[in-house]
Every structure is written in structure tokens, then in C-alpha cells.
N, C-alpha and C positions, 0 to 999 in steps of 0.2 A: 506774213501774207499777208493783208489789212484789206480789208472791199466799201465801199460810198459805195451805195446805191441813187441808182440814181433818182427824179426827183417825178413822184409819179402826177399823173395827171388826172383828177374825180373826170369822171362826170357830171355832163350836165345839166341834165334829165335823170326825173325818178323814174326805176325802169317799170312801169305802172301800169301792165299791158297784157294782157296771152296771148304766149306762143301760135302760130297760125295751126302746130297739131294739136293744142291745146282747140280752139274755133273751129276745128275744121272735123275732132270727135266732139263735139257740140251735134255742131250742124249734120256730123250725119245721121246723130240721138235725136235731135231736133226733127228732120224731117218724115222719119218715122213714124216719133208722132201727133204733126203733125198727119203723115197722110191718110194711118189708120181713122184716126176721126171721121175727114175726109169717103173714104173705102166704107163706113160705114152710114154712111149721107147714101152713099152713090146705091149701096147696098137693096137703103131703104127703099128712094125711091126708083129703085129698080123690079121694087114689089119684091125681093125677097123672103120669106117667110121668120130668112134667122141671122138681120144685119152683124148679129155678133159676130158672127161667122169672122167675123172682116178684125176682129174685138185685135189692141194687140198692146201692151203693158208695158211697156221701155223703157228702164232705166239704163243710167252711168256709172260707172270705174265703178261695178258693187264687183267683187269675190262670192258673191252665194245669196242671188237675192231669185233665187225656187224655194230658198227655204223655209214660207209657210207652205208646201207645196209636203212636208214632212208632220207638218201636223191637223192632220189632216180635224173636223172635217174645213174639204178645204171649198172656201166659200167665196173665190173669184178662180171658179176654174181658168183659167182662159191663158192663154199662151203667156208667156214672157222672155223678154228676148232682154239683154246687155248688150249693149255699145262699150268696148272700153282698147286702151290708145294701148301696143303692144310694146311697139320698135316705132324709130325710123335708123334711114342709112343717110349720109350728107356721101357721097359719092364728086371729090377730087378734081373729077373733069368739067362738073356741070359746076360751079361755083367760084367765089373765089375767098380772099383771107376775107373782107374788110369788106363783106358788103351781100345781098341776098347769096341765099345757097337752097341750092333742088333739093327739094329733099322728098327722099323713100318712104314714106309710112306704110305700120304695116298698124288694123283696126281692125277686133274679133267684133262679128255682128251673132252673139251667142242665142238660139230661139231651144226654149226647154216650152218639152207639152207635156201636159199630165192631165191622166185621164182615169176611172176607175174600173176596175171591174162589175158586168153585168150581167144581167141572167136577159139571154131576148128569145125571141119567138124560135130561133131558130137553134137555143141555146145556152151557148158562153162566150163574152164577149173579151176578152183580155185589154184587161188596164194597161200591158204593155204593148200591145200592137195603137187601143188606140190612144194613148200617148206618143207611139211613134207619128200616128195620123197627126192628129194635133202639132205635135213640135213640126215635119215638111211641112203643114201652112203652115207653119209662121213662120220660116222659111221660103217658101213659094212669094209670101204679097213683102218680104223684105227682100228676096234675089232682084219682083221685078218694080217697087219701088225705086232699088239706091238702082239701077239701072237703066230708068225713066230716060230719055234722049234728053228732060229738064231736067238733070240731076248729076248731067254730066259732071262739072264740073259744085256738083253743090252746092250751085245758084247762089257762090259766092263770086265769079268771074274769073276767067279766065289768067286775072295778073295773077287770083294768089291758088288756086288749084289749078294745073293747064292740064289732069286727063285724071278719071280713076275705072283702078280695075277690077274684077271679082276674081282672084288670085281661083278658090278650090271653093266647096261641099266639102265637112267632111261630119263623119257619128258616133255622138259612143253614148253611153250609159251609166250618167250620171254614182256615186256612192255614195253612201250616206259616213261618217266617224269615223265610222269604226271599218273604213275603206265597199264594202258588202253595198253591191248595185242597187239603187234604186228601185225600184219593180213597173210602178207608177208613173215612171219621169224621164222623160228620150229630151236628148239634147242635139242637135246642128251647129254647128260652126261654120262662118258666110266671113273669107281670109275676105277683103279689101286694100288694095292699089295702089292708094292714093299716090300722085304725085302734083307738091307745093309747094311756093314759097317763104323759106326759112327769113329772115331777121334778124339782125341784132343792128341795125345799123340807129344811130341817134340821129331821128327825123319827128317829124310829123305825122301821123298816119291819118289819109283819111275815114271818114265813120260809115263804116256799113250804115249796108239799110238793118232794122229796126229787129232784133232775132233773140228766137226765147236763150237763156243763158240759167245764167242763176237760179232768178228766180223760180223755172219749169226745175224745180230739184227740192223734193224734199229730205226732210233728215233720212228716209233710206234710201233715198241718189235713184226711185220712180218719180217721172218729166209729167210735170202737172202744165198743163197753162193755167199759170197766174200774167204773165205782166212781159213787158216786150224789155227788151234791154239793152242800147246802144255801145257796141262795144268797138272803141277805136283799136284799131290794127298798122 
């Protein structure tokens, strides 16, 4: 029995865009980076003695962003935040086979705190306790930023992002390469559950307002304010 395949019809347009899941992940990281800068400014304007308590170092899609904590002396002891996309679900009941698919994404916001043990007037301040307090401060900032009313749709519009929800927060002590817990580092994970539209249609997308994306990622995956980049969706 022979088989004659039907003629393949190629796509008319080059696939030269980011998926919504990528845009959402980058947007989460961007919001955290921009708002931590704003919070430091607000803290300074409010006369707070140490505005850097509102500082976060934001990374995107790193497997081990806190590695520098393992190589003392640690010059910048600010908490580190890493945003990464875990997975997406595509419920059949909310989409179609030839158009937008309403997607439930799962994004992790990992917050790492570092502190060194030190002598105090009361005796001894253990580094693990200090690291836990720093990590909790970072998680508190991230939760309040991402769950703020103006970030209900990550400021991307309801058409792209329908909702976002914080599912849970969990805590753990990271381990070194040999599997031993690192005494001076504590981490917490915020698990976000946004719903957004993922499209594969051949269409000319509208240009979103300028979003900091590729140009704000350095070689280490840390976000830095460099330039604006327009993204077509």
C-alpha cells in the first residue's frame, strides 16, 4: 500500500514573536525591578535611615542566581529574586484548536536572603536567622508589589492577562553542590498562577507599550535598566 502525502501549505509569516508566557514572565521580573527602585526612592523621600532595605536584585530564568553568596566576602548582601516559568496548562474547555487558548501559567518568584553571623551587644546573631529575616523581607516586598491593584493584569491589559493569583509561599534552605544546607542562605518561593491568552494565529499583532525586556538582562541574567524595547504580540 502506498501513501501520497497531501501538499503542505506553509505559513505566510515568519514566526518572529515572543509567546505570551515569555512576555508574562519577563513582565513579572520587570515590575519587580522597577518597583524596587521606586520603593527605594519613596523610602528616601520618607526619611527612612536605610532605603536599601527596599532593594531587590532581580534575575530572570537563572538556575543558581545566589551562587555569589557562597563565595565570601559577599560585597552586595541585598536579597536576590529569581523569576522563572515553571509550566503552563491549556484547558480544552476554554480554547479552540485554531485560535487563542486561555492559558494557566505557573511562575515562581524565588527570594534568597543572605546574612553573616555577628557579635551583638546581647551576644550572638546567627547568620541563618538573619538570612531568614532578609528572605522574608524580600518575599513581603514581592508579594505586595505583584498583588497591588494596578498589577492585577501586570499592566499588560485584560485582553492579554485576564487575572493573576498567588497560590502559595514556601520556604527552604538551599544546599551546596554536595547537598549540604548552606547556613547563611534562606529561600522562599512565591508561586503565581496568572491566566492569559496564548495565540498561534497568523495575524499582525498590536505593539504593546514599551516594555523593558532583552536589553535589561545582563550576561548573568540579572535585570538592569538600560533601554526600552517594543514587543509585538
